[in-house]
C-alpha positions in Angstrom: -8.9 -14.3 30.9 -11.7 -17.1 30.1 -11.1 -18.0 26.6 -12.5 -20.2 24.0 -11.6 -20.5 20.3 -14.3 -20.5 17.4 -13.3 -21.2 14.0 -15.8 -20.2 11.0 -16.0 -22.5 8.4 -18.5 -22.8 5.1 -18.1 -24.3 1.6 -19.0 -21.5 -0.5 -15.4 -20.1 -1.7 -14.8 -18.7 -5.4 -11.2 -19.4 -6.0 -11.2 -22.8 -4.3 -14.4 -24.4 -3.9 -14.8 -26.6 -0.8 -12.0 -25.1 0.9 -12.4 -26.3 4.5 -12.5 -29.9 3.2 -9.3 -29.8 1.2 -7.5 -32.9 1.6 -3.8 -32.3 3.1 -2.3 -35.4 3.4 -5.3 -37.4 4.0 -6.8 -34.8 6.4 -9.2 -31.9 5.6 -7.7 -28.4 5.9 -10.3 -27.6 8.7 -9.2 -30.5 11.0 -5.7 -29.2 10.5 -6.6 -25.8 11.6 -8.6 -27.6 14.7 -5.9 -29.5 15.9 -3.5 -26.5 15.8 -5.7 -24.7 18.1 -6.2 -27.4 20.3 -2.4 -27.2 20.6 -2.5 -23.6 22.0 -4.4 -24.9 25.2 -6.1 -21.5 25.6 -9.7 -22.7 26.0 -12.2 -25.0 24.3 -12.2 -25.2 20.3 -15.1 -25.1 18.2 -15.8 -25.1 14.8 -19.0 -23.0 13.4 -20.1 -24.8 10.8 -22.1 -23.4 7.8 -22.5 -26.7 6.2 -23.7 -30.4 6.8 -20.5 -31.8 5.1 -18.2 -29.6 7.6 -20.2 -30.5 10.5 -19.9 -34.2 9.6 -16.0 -33.9 9.2 -15.8 -32.5 12.6 -17.3 -34.9 14.3 -15.7 -37.8 12.5 -12.5 -36.1 13.8 -13.6 -36.2 17.3 -14.2 -32.3 17.4 -16.5 -29.9 18.9 -18.9 -28.5 16.0 -21.9 -26.0 16.2 -24.3 -25.7 13.4 -25.0 -22.1 12.0 -27.0 -20.4 9.4 -25.3 -21.0 6.0 -26.6 -17.3 4.8 -25.0 -15.4 7.4 -22.7 -12.4 6.0 -19.8 -12.8 7.5 -17.4 -15.2 9.5 -17.4 -12.8 12.5 -21.4 -13.1 12.3 -20.9 -17.2 12.2 -18.7 -16.9 15.3 -21.1 -15.0 17.3 -23.9 -17.2 16.4 -22.1 -20.2 17.5 -20.8 -18.5 20.7 -24.6 -17.9 21.6 -25.1 -21.6 21.4 -22.1 -22.6 23.7 -23.1 -24.0 27.0 -22.6 -21.3 29.6 -21.4 -19.1 27.1 -22.1 -16.2 29.9 -18.7 -17.7 31.6 -16.6 -16.8 28.9 -14.5 -13.4 28.6 -12.6 -13.8 25.2 -13.9 -15.3 22.1 -10.8 -15.8 19.8 -11.7 -16.1 16.0 -9.4 -18.0 14.3 -9.7 -18.3 10.2 -10.2 -21.8 9.0 -7.5 -21.5 6.1 -4.5 -21.2 8.5 -3.5 -25.0 8.5 0.2 -24.1 9.6 -1.1 -21.4 12.2 1.5 -21.9 15.2 -0.2 -22.8 18.5 2.2 -20.4 20.6 0.9 -17.6 18.0 -2.5 -18.3 18.9 -1.7 -17.6 22.6 0.1 -14.3 21.6 -3.1 -13.1 20.2 -4.2 -12.6 23.6 -1.6 -10.2 25.0 -2.8 -7.1 23.5 -6.0 -7.6 25.7 -3.8 -7.1 29.0 -4.5 -3.2 28.0 -8.0 -2.6 29.3 -8.6 0.0 26.7 -8.1 -2.7 23.9 -11.4 -3.9 22.7 -10.2 -6.2 19.9 -6.9 -7.9 19.8 -4.7 -9.2 16.8 -1.6 -10.5 15.3 1.0 -9.1 12.8 4.3 -10.0 11.4 7.1 -8.1 9.5 6.8 -8.1 5.8 9.4 -9.7 4.2 9.2 -10.0 0.6 8.0 -7.8 -2.4 4.9 -10.1 -2.9 3.9 -9.9 0.5 4.3 -5.8 0.0 2.5 -5.4 -3.3 -0.1 -8.1 -3.1 -3.7 -7.3 -2.4 -4.5 -10.5 -0.9 -1.8 -9.6 2.1 -3.7 -7.1 4.4 -1.1 -4.6 5.4 -1.7 -2.6 9.0 -0.5 0.8 9.8 1.0 0.4 13.4 4.0 1.7 15.3 5.6 -0.3 17.9 8.0 1.4 20.2 11.6 0.1 20.8 10.7 -1.7 24.0 7.4 -3.2 23.2 5.8 -5.6 20.9 2.4 -4.2 21.3 0.8 -1.4 19.5 -2.6 0.4 18.3 -3.7 -0.8 14.8 -4.6 2.5 12.9 -5.7 1.6 9.8 -5.7 -1.8 7.5 -5.2 -1.7 3.8 -4.8 -3.9 1.1 -2.0 -1.4 -0.1 1.3 -1.1 1.4 1.2 1.5 4.4 2.5 3.8 5.9 4.2 5.4 3.0 8.0 6.1 3.7 11.0 4.1 5.1 10.4 1.4 7.7 8.7 -1.7 8.4 5.7 -2.8 7.1 3.5 -5.5 8.9 1.4 -8.0 7.5 -1.9 -8.6 9.4 -2.6 -12.4 10.5 -6.4 -13.7 10.2 -7.0 -14.1 14.1 -9.2 -12.1 16.4 -9.2 -12.1 19.9 -12.8 -10.0 21.1 -13.7 -9.0 24.5 -17.3 -10.8 24.6 -18.8 -7.3 25.0 -16.5 -6.2 21.9 -17.8 -9.0 19.9 -21.5 -8.2 20.7 -21.1 -4.6 19.8 -18.9 -5.3 16.4 -22.0 -7.6 15.4 -24.4 -5.1 16.2 -22.5 -2.4 13.7 -23.9 -1.8 10.1 -21.3 -2.4 7.7 -19.2 0.7 7.1 -17.8 3.1 4.2 -14.1 2.1 4.4 -15.1 -1.5 5.3 -17.0 -1.9 1.9 -14.2 0.1 0.2 -11.4 -2.3 1.1 -13.4 -5.3 1.7 -11.9 -5.5 5.1 -14.5 -5.9 8.0 -11.9 -4.9 10.6 -12.4 -1.4 9.4 -16.0 -1.3 10.6 -14.7 -1.6 14.0 -12.1 1.0 13.8 -14.9 3.5 12.2 -16.9 3.0 15.3 -14.4 4.0 17.5 -13.1 0.7 18.7 -9.6 0.0 19.6 -7.6 -2.8 17.9 -4.4 -4.0 19.6 -1.7 -5.9 17.7 1.0 -8.3 18.9 3.9 -9.2 16.8 5.3 -12.5 15.4 8.0 -13.5 13.7 6.5 -14.9 10.6 3.0 -14.6 9.0 1.5 -18.2 8.6 0.8 -19.4 5.1 -2.9 -19.0 4.2 -4.6 -20.9 1.7 -7.0 -18.8 -0.8 -6.2 -20.7 -4.3 -5.2 -23.9 -5.7 -1.7 -22.9 -5.6 -1.7 -22.0 -2.1 -3.1 -25.2 -1.3 -0.4 -27.2 -3.2 2.2 -25.0 -1.3 0.9 -26.1 2.1 1.0 -29.6 1.0 4.6 -29.2 0.3 5.2 -27.5 3.5 3.8 -30.0 5.8 5.4 -32.9 3.7 8.5 -31.4 4.7 
């Protein structure tokens, strides 16, 4: 698969203002994410910027950046607008949408996000990790996925995403990781869809794809990377990176 990675980024954030530019040991968070993506070596890495400050930061760090409309409604819209501006974008089969608040993302896990696309019936691929704590289980900020893995497989179909612990009963729960690998046609179709009822209710745009009949495949990784959404999250990441 001929893939590229696009990282959408903008400064508007309610719980952590200017989040992409947050300093982590002398380097902005968005640069940490970009460098982890580059280490994956699955294709070009581009930051889809919604603000001039982000654009300048990426240029200063030697990365590739494309300016997008700051008023776009979602990261997926930003990714698609940037994709259309990539030179020879028709040559790419897969677009990986990597969230810009995952400075600890493992490059090997980015590669694993492509695995579900080995099934031609899968439109969008993503990652899940086992829920290991009660906090993960119950926190609305941790999105859970209803999916079932057979004993000899680590790829499964996503049936539903929720901020609640699903499914009910005994058995593993899966923590959704914020990375999507879209087939080019799937991203084009997804962007054309109106927002859906369940998407608006759960505030999860991937439900728009499921409600429209698109198929999302999940690959497992050992541990969910620590995301940054609040000042406390930022301090935790700083401690982890410092070692």
